C-alpha positions in Angstrom: 26.2 -2.6 -28.2 28.2 -3.9 -25.3 31.6 -5.4 -26.2 31.2 -9.4 -25.6 34.0 -12.0 -23.5 36.5 -13.1 -25.1 36.6 -15.7 -22.0 34.0 -18.7 -21.3 31.8 -18.6 -18.4 34.4 -21.0 -16.2 31.6 -23.7 -15.7 31.7 -24.3 -19.5 33.5 -27.1 -20.0 31.8 -29.6 -17.3 28.2 -30.0 -16.6 25.0 -31.5 -18.2 24.7 -31.3 -22.4 23.9 -27.8 -23.0 20.2 -26.9 -24.8 20.4 -24.4 -27.8 18.5 -21.9 -25.2 21.9 -21.7 -23.0 24.0 -21.3 -25.7 22.0 -18.2 -27.2 22.1 -16.9 -23.9 25.9 -17.8 -23.0 27.0 -16.5 -26.4 24.9 -12.8 -26.7 27.4 -12.1 -24.1 30.6 -13.9 -25.1 32.5 -14.5 -28.3 32.3 -17.9 -29.9 35.9 -18.0 -30.5 36.3 -17.4 -26.9 39.0 -19.4 -24.8 39.0 -20.9 -21.1 39.9 -19.0 -18.5 42.2 -22.1 -16.9 45.5 -23.1 -18.0 44.8 -24.7 -20.9 42.9 -21.9 -23.0 40.4 -24.3 -24.5 38.3 -23.1 -27.1 34.4 -23.4 -27.0 34.1 -26.4 -28.9 36.4 -28.4 -26.7 33.3 -28.7 -24.2 32.2 -31.9 -23.1 29.1 -30.5 -22.5 28.7 -29.9 -25.9 26.1 -32.6 -28.1 26.1 -32.4 -32.2 23.2 -30.2 -32.0 25.9 -27.5 -29.6 29.2 -28.4 -31.8 27.1 -27.4 -35.2 25.4 -24.5 -33.4 29.1 -22.6 -32.7 30.8 -23.8 -36.0 27.4 -21.6 -37.4 28.1 -19.0 -35.7 32.0 -18.7 -36.2 33.8 -20.9 -33.9 37.3 -21.5 -35.2 37.1 -25.1 -35.8 40.6 -25.1 -35.9 41.5 -23.2 -32.7 44.5 -24.8 -30.3 44.5 -24.7 -26.6 47.7 -24.2 -25.1 49.3 -27.8 -26.0 48.2 -27.1 -29.9 45.6 -29.7 -29.8 42.6 -28.9 -31.8 38.7 -30.0 -31.0 38.9 -32.7 -33.2 41.6 -34.3 -31.3 39.8 -33.4 -28.5 36.9 -35.4 -29.3 38.5 -37.7 -31.2 39.1 -39.6 -27.9 35.6 -41.4 -27.6 33.7 -43.8 -30.2 30.5 -42.1 -28.1 31.4 -38.6 -30.1 31.8 -39.7 -34.0 28.8 -37.1 -34.2 30.8 -34.3 -33.1 33.9 -35.4 -35.3 31.9 -35.9 -38.0 30.3 -32.5 -37.6 34.0 -30.7 -37.4 35.4 -32.3 -40.7 32.4 -31.0 -42.5 32.8 -27.7 -41.5 36.4 -27.6 -42.1 38.3 -28.6 -39.4 42.2 -30.1 -40.3 42.8 -33.6 -39.3 46.3 -32.6 -39.4 46.8 -30.0 -37.1 48.7 -31.5 -34.3 50.3 -30.4 -30.7 50.9 -32.2 -28.0 48.9 -34.9 -29.7 46.8 -34.9 -33.0 43.4 -36.2 -33.8 44.1 -39.7 -35.3 46.9 -40.1 -32.3 44.0 -39.5 -30.3 41.0 -41.8 -31.6 44.8 -45.2 -31.6 45.4 -43.6 -28.0 42.0 -44.4 -26.6 41.5 -47.2 -28.8 38.3 -45.6 -31.3 38.7 -47.7 -34.4 35.3 -46.1 -35.6 37.0 -42.8 -35.1 40.5 -43.6 -36.8 38.5 -44.8 -40.0 36.5 -41.5 -39.9 40.1 -39.5 -39.6 41.7 -41.7 -42.0 38.7 -41.0 -44.6 38.8 -37.2 -44.1 42.4 -36.8 -45.2 44.7 -37.7 -41.7 48.0 -38.5 -42.5 48.7 -41.9 -40.6 52.3 -40.8 -41.2 52.0 -38.0 -39.1 54.8 -36.8 -36.4 54.5 -34.6 -33.4 55.1 -33.2 -30.4 58.4 -32.4 -28.8 59.2 -35.7 -28.6 58.2 -36.9 -32.4 56.3 -40.0 -32.8 53.5 -41.1 -34.7 49.8 -42.3 -34.3 51.3 -46.0 -33.9 53.7 -44.8 -31.5 51.1 -43.1 -28.9 48.6 -46.3 -29.5 51.3 -48.5 -28.5 52.6 -46.6 -25.5 49.9 -46.1 -24.0 48.2 -49.9 -24.4 47.6 -51.7 -21.0 48.8 -55.6 -21.5 44.9 -56.6 -21.2 43.9 -54.0 -24.3 45.8 -56.8 -26.6 43.1 -57.2 -28.8 42.1 -53.8 -29.3 45.8 -52.4 -29.7 46.1 -55.0 -32.5 43.0 -54.0 -34.2 44.4 -50.7 -34.1 48.1 -51.5 -35.5 46.8 -53.6 -38.3 44.9 -50.7 -39.6 47.7 -48.3 -39.1 50.7 -50.8 -40.7 48.3 -50.9 -43.7 49.1 -47.5 -44.3 53.0 -47.7 -43.8 53.1 -46.8 -40.1 55.9 -48.2 -38.2 56.6 -48.2 -34.5 59.7 -45.8 -33.5 61.5 -44.5 -30.5 61.4 -46.3 -27.1 58.0 -47.8 -28.5 59.5 -51.3 -28.7 60.9 -50.8 -25.2 57.2 -49.9 -23.8 55.7 -53.2 -25.5 58.4 -55.2 -24.2 58.0 -54.0 -20.5 53.7 -55.0 -21.1 54.8 -58.2 -22.5 57.2 -59.1 -19.9 54.5 -57.8 -17.0 51.6 -59.7 -18.8 54.4 -63.0 -18.4 55.2 -62.5 -14.5 51.4 -62.2 -13.8 50.7 -65.5 -15.7 53.8 -67.3 -13.8 51.8 -66.1 -10.6 48.6 -67.4 -11.9 46.9 -64.6 -12.4 47.3 -63.3 -16.2 45.3 -63.7 -19.3 47.3 -66.9 -21.9 44.5 -65.6 -24.6 45.8 -61.5 -24.0 49.6 -63.1 -24.0 48.8 -64.9 -27.3 47.4 -62.0 -28.9 50.3 -60.2 -28.1 52.7 -62.2 -29.5 50.7 -61.4 -33.0 51.0 -58.2 -32.0 54.7 -58.1 -32.0 55.1 -60.3 -35.0 52.7 -57.6 -37.2 55.5 -54.6 -35.3 58.6 -56.2 -36.3 59.2 -56.4 -31.8 61.1 -59.5 -30.5 59.0 -60.9 -27.8 60.1 -60.8 -23.9 61.2 -64.2 -22.5 58.8 -65.5 -19.6 60.1 -65.3 -15.9 60.9 -68.8 -14.6 58.6 -70.3 -12.5 60.5 -72.3 -9.7 58.8 -75.6 -8.6 57.9 -76.1 -5.4 61.2 -77.4 -3.2 63.4 -75.8 -6.4 66.4 -73.8 -5.3 66.8 -70.2 -6.2 69.5 -69.9 -8.8 69.8 -67.0 -12.0 71.1 -67.5 -15.1 72.7 -63.7 -15.4 75.4 -62.0 -14.0 75.6 -58.5 -12.3 73.5 -58.1 -8.9 71.4 -55.6 -11.1 70.5 -57.6 -14.3 70.0 -60.5 -11.0 68.0 -58.5 -8.8 65.6 -57.9 -11.6 65.5 -62.1 -12.2 64.6 -62.8 -9.1 61.7 -60.1 -8.7 60.5 -61.9 -11.5 60.8 -64.8 -10.4 60.0 -64.3 -6.4 57.5 -61.6 -6.3 54.2 -61.6 -6.5 52.1 -58.8 -8.3 50.8 -57.4 -5.2 50.8 -57.9 -1.0 53.9 -59.5 0.3 56.0 -62.8 -1.0 55.6 -66.2 -0.3 58.8 -66.9 0.9 61.7 -64.9 2.6 64.0 -64.5 0.1 61.3 -63.1 -2.1 60.4 -60.4 0.7 63.9 -59.1 1.3 64.2 -59.0 -3.0 60.5 -56.8 -2.7 61.1 -54.2 -0.1 64.2 -53.2 -1.9 62.1 -52.3 -4.7 59.3 -51.3 -2.8 61.4 -48.6 -0.9 63.8 -47.7 -3.9 60.5 -47.0 -5.8 58.8 -45.1 -2.8 62.0 -42.6 -2.6 63.4 -42.6 -6.3 60.4 -42.7 -8.2 58.3 -41.2 -5.6 60.2 -39.0 -3.9 59.0 -40.4 -0.5 55.7 -38.8 -0.7 53.6 -42.0 0.4 56.3 -42.9 3.3 54.7 -44.1 6.5 55.7 -46.4 9.5 55.0 -49.4 7.3 57.8 -48.2 4.9 59.9 -48.0 8.4 59.0 -51.7 9.6 59.7 -53.1 6.3 63.0 -51.5 6.4 63.2 -53.4 10.1 62.0 -56.8 8.9 64.8 -56.4 6.1 67.7 -55.9 8.7 66.5 -58.9 10.3 65.7 -61.6 7.2 69.2 -60.8 6.5 70.4 -62.1 9.6 69.0 -64.9 9.3 70.2 -69.0 7.6 73.6 -68.2 5.9 73.8 -64.3 7.0 75.6 -61.4 5.7 78.7 -61.0 6.5 79.6 -58.4 9.1 80.8 -55.7 7.1 77.4 -56.1 4.6 75.2 -56.0 8.0 77.4 -52.7 8.7 76.4 -51.5 5.5 72.3 -52.3 5.6 72.3 -50.3 9.1 74.4 -47.5 8.1 71.8 -47.9 4.5 68.7 -48.4 6.4 69.0 -45.4 9.0 69.8 -42.9 6.2 66.4 -44.0 4.3 64.6 -43.6 7.4 62.0 -41.7 7.5 62.1 -41.4 3.6 65.2 -39.7 3.1 66.3 -39.4 -0.6 69.2 -41.4 -0.4 70.1 -43.4 -4.2 73.5 -45.0 -3.0 71.4 -46.4 0.1 68.8 -47.9 -2.2 71.4 -49.4 -4.5 73.2 -51.0 -1.0 70.1 -52.4 -0.3 68.7 -53.9 -3.2 72.8 -55.6 -3.9 72.9 -56.8 -0.5 69.5 -58.4 -1.1 70.7 -60.0 -4.3 73.9 -61.5 -2.2 71.4 -63.0 0.9 69.5 -64.5 -1.4 71.9 -66.4 -3.2 73.2 -67.1 -0.1 70.2 -68.3 0.5 68.6 -70.2 -2.4 65.9 -72.7 -0.2 63.0 -70.9 0.1 61.6 -70.3 3.6 58.1 -69.8 4.0 57.9 -66.2 5.4 55.7 -65.5 8.8 53.1 -63.0 8.2 54.3 -59.5 8.2 53.8 -56.9 10.8 52.9 -53.9 8.0 50.4 -53.8 5.0 52.6 -52.7 2.4 
């Protein structure tokens, strides 16, 4: 009898759901313990082409419910993301899948991250340890859920947190910092008229539950109110000005806000993206920045020379962190010298 293959067919992971007859045909030539050919080395049980019938079929023919992929994750971790796959999770548990095997994630963390509350309850009933730490940097299921949530998921996140906090779980590491960033982002949207007050109220409730200090909402300038800052140091002042003057998308309403926005957009593209998306619009933004800081109460000659030098060094998307710092610091300097907002003419760029 020919020896069976130990690698899965290349199209095993994605496609239409397998019928039992198709599985019979495949595994007549392939071991049920076979792994994928790609980098992840996923087991057959991790395929998205399996329904409950397919999962049971494989388990009853020797597939290992605790087999891990390259990242140490099991089929239970893979399928626990989705509420629609509760039946698959239940079958894996019935056949001895361990809910506490972890790699880069864990079954409970996977369910929590994707706000799959029913999946969380099923795993906890099966013995999943809510306090389990996993991954290279540690952290538990609550940390994973709270650091992956978006502000518009606040109601689901609160429900997830209640389940875990009731079982003694607390946030750790950088999770409070991430949560405050999430709240600050939502507060910024609300200040500009396009955020949910209801979600903010839910976040406040979540923060109280987790013992995390809420962030202070950004100041909103009244019409005609001059620009002032309450912080010290150009980095803190820049952050304050950004929250105050820069919209959630598109150009700012004022020249002052646009100077701040350009410094941030250019800096993020260079430092955060390596200039991968740099195009003519970014070069136009640099030239607009140079022009704006020469208006009103302009920067001093030495400062303008520094701006020109920094813009030249960044042209084309070149990496230069000191040049970014120069533009950012001098954006603050110019804005504070020109506290009366000036309406921004329509830009020649789209970014």
